[in-house]
N, C-alpha and C positions, 0 to 999 in steps of 0.2 A: 792515373787515378784508378784504384781497383774497383771491381763490381760492387762489393759490399758498401764501400764509401759512396758510390754513385747512387745506390738505392736509398741510403740514408739521406743524401742530399735531396733526392726527389721527394721523399716522405716529408721532409721539412718544408719544401716548397708547396706541397699539396695541402699542408695544414693551414697555410695563409691564403689559399684560394678557395673560398667557400662558394656556394651556389649564387649568392647575391653578387659577388664580385664577377663571377663567370657571366652572369646575365648582363652586368654593366658592360663587360668587354664585348659581348655579342651585340648589345644595343649600339655601342660605339662604332663597330665596324659596319653594321647595317646602315647606320646614319651616314657614314662616310660613303658607302656604296650608293645610297639613294642620291647623294649630292655629287657623286663622281669626284670625290676628293682624292688628291694625290697620295694620301697616306692610307687609303682603303686596304691595299694589299698587305701593308705592314700590320695594320690592326687585325686583319683576318689571320695573319700568320701567328701573332701573339695569342689570339683566341684559340687556335688549333693547338698551339704549344701548351696552353693551360689545360686543355682537355687531355692532352697526352700525359701531362704530369699527374692529373687526378686519376685517370683510368689505367695508366701504365701502357697504353696502346698508342702507336704513332698514327695508325689509320684504322678506319672501321673494318670489322670483320666482313668477309665476303663469303657467300654460300653459292656453290655451283648448282644451278637448277637444271642443268642439261643443255638447254638451248642458249642460256645466257647467264651471266653472273649477277645475282641479286645482292646488293649491299645492305646489310642490316646496320643502321646508323647507331652511333654512340648515344644519340638522343632519341627518345621514343617519339611516337607520332603526335604527342601533345607537348613536346618541347622539354621533357624532363630527362635529366641525365640518367642513363642506365647504370646499374651496378655490375661491372664486368667481372666474371670469374671470381667472385668472393665466396668464401665458405660461410656457413651460418654464424660462426664465431666472429668473423670479420665484418659482417653486415651490420649497419646501423639500423635504427628504427625506421628512418626515412627510406633506406634501401629496401627493407622488408615490405613497407607499404607500397613502394613503387613496383616491387616484384609481384605482390599480390594483385595489384591493378592490372599488370601486364598479362598474368596467367589466369585471372579469375574466370572460371567457367570452362576453360579449355581442357584441363586435365580431367575434371569431373565429367564433362560431356564425352570425352574419349573413353573413359572407363565404362560409362554407361553403354556406349556403342559396342565396346569390346565384349561386355557381358551379354548383350543382346545377340551378337554374332555367334558367341559360343553356344547359346541355346538354339539359335536358328539353324546352324550348320551341323551341329553334333546331336544326333538323336539320342545318344547314350549319355549326354551331359548330366553330371551330378555335381551339385554344389557341396562337396564334402572333401575332406583331406585325402582319403584313399584315391579318389579320382584324380585329384591334383598331383599326387605323387606318381601315379601311373602314366600321366600324360604331361609330365614336366617339360619335355623337349618341345612338344607341339605347342604348349602354351607359351614357352619362351620365344618361339618364332613369332607368335602373334603379338607378343609384347614388343618385340623388335620392330615389327611392321607398324605397331601403334606409335612408337617413338618417331618413325619416319613420317607418319601422318601428322604428328604434332609439329614437326619441322616444316612440313609442307603448308600446314595451316598458318604458321607464323609468317612464312614467306608470302602467302596469299594475303594475309592481313596487312603486311607492309605495302604490298602492291595496291591494295584497295585504298589504304589511307593516303599513299602518295598520289593516287589518282584524284582523291578528294581535295587534297591540299593544292595540287597543281591547278585545279579548276576553281578554287575558292578566291573570290575577289578581295577578301580581307586578309589573306595569308601572304606573308612575304618569305622569300627564300634568299639563300646566299647570292643567287644569280640575278634576281629581279625584285623590285618593290611590289607592294600590293597594287592591284588595279585601282582600288579606292585611293583618293588623294591623301597624302600624309602631311598634316600640319606640323606636328612635332612628335618625338618619340621618347618615352621613358625607358626604363630597363625591362619592364614587363608589359607595358600598356602604351598604346599610341592614340593620338587624337586625329580624327578624320572629319570629313564633311559628308552629310547624307546625300542620297541620290536626289536628282531633280524630278519634279519641282519640289522645293523645300516649303514647308508649311509657314515658316517665319524666317525673315532675313537674319543671318548670323547663327543658324542652327548648326549643331555639331554632333559627332558620334564618338563615343569612347569605346575603344576596341582592344581586347587582350591580344598580345602578339602571338601567343600559342593558340592553336585551334581549339577553342572551347565551344561546346554546344550551347551552354548557357552560363551566365556569370556565377551561378552557384557552384560550378566546377572550379572556379578560380580559388587559388590559395590566399593566405593572409597577405603576402607581399603584393600580389596582383590587386587585391582589394584596397590596400593602402594607396596604391597609385591611382586606382579608379576614383577614390574619394578625393585625392589631391586634384584630379582633373575637375571633379564636380565642384569643389570649393572654388577653384580658380575661375571656372566658367561662371559660377554664380556671382563672383565679385565683378567680372567683366560686364555681365549683363546689368548688374546693379549700377555700375558707373554710367550706363546708358539709360538709366531710369526705366529699367525693365526687370521683371521677375523671370523665373525659369521653372519648368517642370522637366523631370527626367523620366523616361520610361524604357522598359525592356519587354519585348514581345518574344517569349519563349514558348509560344503555343504549339509549335511543331519543331521541337529540338532534335531533328534528325542529325545524322552524322555529317551531312553536307553543310549544315547550318553553322555559321560562325557567330558567336555571341557579340552583341554590342548594346550599349546603352545610349539612347538618343536624347540629346538636350535640345529643348524647344523654348526659346525666349518668348515671353508674353508681356503685354502691358500689365502693370502692377494690379489693376482692378480685376483683370481676368485671371491672373495667377492666384489671387486670393480666393476666387470662387471656383477654381478648377476642380477641387475635391467634390463639389456637389455634382458637376457634370459627369465625372468619372464614376461616382457612386451610382448615379441613376443608370448609366450605361451598363455597369456590371450587374446590377440587380435585374435588368431586363434581358441579359444575355444568357446563352445556353438553355438547357432544358428547364422546365418549370420545377421538376423534382430533381434534386442533386444531393450527393452525399457529402459535399463540402459547402462551407459557407460561401455565399456569393461574393462577399466582401471581407477580406482579411485586413484588419486595420493595423498595419505595421507602424504607423505614426503614433498611434495610441500606445502600442507596446514599447515603442522607443522612449516615450516620455513618461506616461503613467506606469507602464510596466517595468521601467528601469532597465530595459535592454540596450538602450542607446543605439550605437551604430551596429549592434549585432541583431537588431530587430528583424530586418529583412532575411538575413541568412538563417535565422532560427525559426522563422514562421513558414517558410516554403522549403521544398526539397527538390533536388535536381532531377529526381526520377520521374516527376510528373510535369505535364505541360502547364505553363502559367503565363500570366501577364501581370506586370507590376509597374506602378507609377509612383515616383517620388515627388512629394511637395516640399520636402526639405531633404537634405543629404542623408538624414537618418531614417526616413520612412515615408509612407504614404498609404496606398491601397494595393492589395494583391488580390488576384483572382485565379483560382485553379480551373483550367480548361479541361473539362471532362471528356469532351468530344471534339478533338482537333479538326475533324472533317467539317464540322458545322461552324467552326470559328472563322471570322473573316480572313481571307487570304492576305499574306504579307503583313504589312503594318496598317491594314485598312481600318481595324478597330480604333486605334489611336488617332489615325488621320481623320476619321469621321467625327470623333469627339472634339478634337482640337480645331478641325476645319469648321465645325459648327460654331464653336466659340468665336472664331475669327471671321465668320461669315464669308468663307472662301467659296469659290465657284465649284460645283460638283466635279467638273473635269479635272480641276487641280487636286481635289481630295482623292479621287479614285485612280489617278494616273501615278503609277510607281515604275520608274525607269530603272536602268542599271548603270553602274559605273563603266566608263570607257577608259582604255589605256591612252590617255592624252592629258595634257596640262589643263587642270580645271580652272576656268576663268575666275572663280571665286577665291582661289587659294591665296593669291597675293594680298588681296584686301583683308582676308581673315587673319593672315599672319601679322599684318600691320596692326590690326585691332587687338590681337592676342598678345603682342610682344611684351607689354607691361605686366601681364598676368601669368606668363609662362613659367610655371614652377620647375620645369625641367632644366632651366638655366642653372639650377643648383648643381646639376650633374657635371657641369663644365669644369669644376674644380679638379676633378680627377681625369676627365676626358674632354679636352677643349673642343668646342663646337667649331666645325668648319663652315665656311661661307656657303650660302645657298647658291 
């Protein structure tokens, strides 16, 4: 087979492997690794071959940093496939958006620093064409140094993010599952259990597989799976004669934070009055004077405003700290946290409101533990309860589920 025919064949294969299928393949082999299935290595091999088809690379590029080799992954630090060595004509809109996210602020900041260095180090500096022509060689050397700085910054960014991901209890890698217990996994999102002590028996956590600082960073595919989990959990709790509220605390969305939406089942009568409790708590929180509304009614915007499931994502922005509680899967109340330092640490705001509704003891409300890398005793019982409502079973048609 000649090289041109081989390239044509690889192009044809690449057209049938889109990002969704790639995510399904990754989810399949991660599931297999989590369960130590015998076909885990084969699934991982197929996934790596699919990446090679799309990118045209067999292995990730390596950059020699002097003391050791730093590998720049084919996937960026948030789980998005990089666009390798494409010209502007070959890049799709998605590739351009990903490139912009990866390089945003780096080039601009370097140019600003370079300009400042020219002024600070050269007393004769003039910002005109004659000066540029006379000093072209010297400026070219500085540009070259600037390009080296950019590469160093990129390597440092990879190192920082790898350090964050390695220490994140909700992130999973090819080598190990998350520290948090995994109930089941979709292609982009998985279901976990909250830390102990939980506020209500049967509580759950909905977690993006990629490291997101808040769920507003999630794309449409991730949100589709998040809503699938919310719907299925609501049906499960309803079958137990219970209602449910969901909340996300993104009050301190630092880089080390991994986004999650917490599901807390409640008796029907409390679930129906939960909006009053949270409204009162939001109105009395933060400073007396604030530039944002204390309560952003996303439920009203979803129903009367006609935004439907888009209400939450169009009412808050990922750049600001916030807290949001859902009374239905379409909306509830949102609150912009203007001073994160004065906001209750961890999930204490939600725990105090819900704990007060349930008349829980203060030590249960205020105690917030961490996950441990061990088998969670709640996991088996929750999986048995969840089995009849697990929407991820639909994924078995293409990638059969292995036994636990």
